[in-house]
N, C-alpha and C positions, 0 to 999 in steps of 0.2 A: 342230255340230249334230245329232242320232241321229233318224232317222226310223223310222218302225216303222206297218206296213200290213198287213191282211188281208182278202183276198177270201173272199167268201161267194157260192155260185151258189145262188138262190131263184126259184121260178115266184110272182111277184109276184101274179097271178092268182087264187092260192090263198091264203084267209085264215088256213090254220092255218099255212103256210110264212112271212106277213109279222109272224105272232107269235111263231114260232121265232127268226125272224132276231132278231126285237126283244130276244127273251129273250138269244140266244144275246149278243148287244152288251154287254147288263145285267151278265150273267155274269161275260163274261171283257175285255171292255174298261172297262165304267165309263161310259161316253159315247162317242159319235159327233161327230166332227171333220167330215168329209168322205161324203158319197155319191154314188155315181156310178151311174146306175138306168141298165142299158144294155138295155133290154127291146126286144122285137124279134119276128117272124114272118117268114119264109123262106118265099112260094112258089115253088116250081120252075118260074116262066116269066117273061117281060118285064113288068115293071108297066103298059105299055101294055096289055099283054093282059088284063088283071086283070078279072073282072066285079064288079057291084058286092059280091056277098056277101063276094066277096074283099077287094075294099078296104075293107069296115067291117073285117072282120076286122083289116086291119093298124092301122085308126083307133084301133079298143077299147082297145089298148093304150097308144095316147097320153094 
C-alpha cells in the first residue's frame, strides 16, 4: 500500500485562507480524504488564571 500526504498551514479564522486551502486541494490533490483541524490559541499563563475575555478567545476557535 502506498501512502501519500501533504500538510498545509492556514489561519481558519481568515476566509481568504479557507478559500485558498480549498483551491489548493482542488488543483493539486483533486479530493480530500482526511482533514485534521488542529486549531488553537495559546495564552501564556495557566488556564486557571484566564479571565472571561481570554476564555472566550479560546472557545471562539472551537
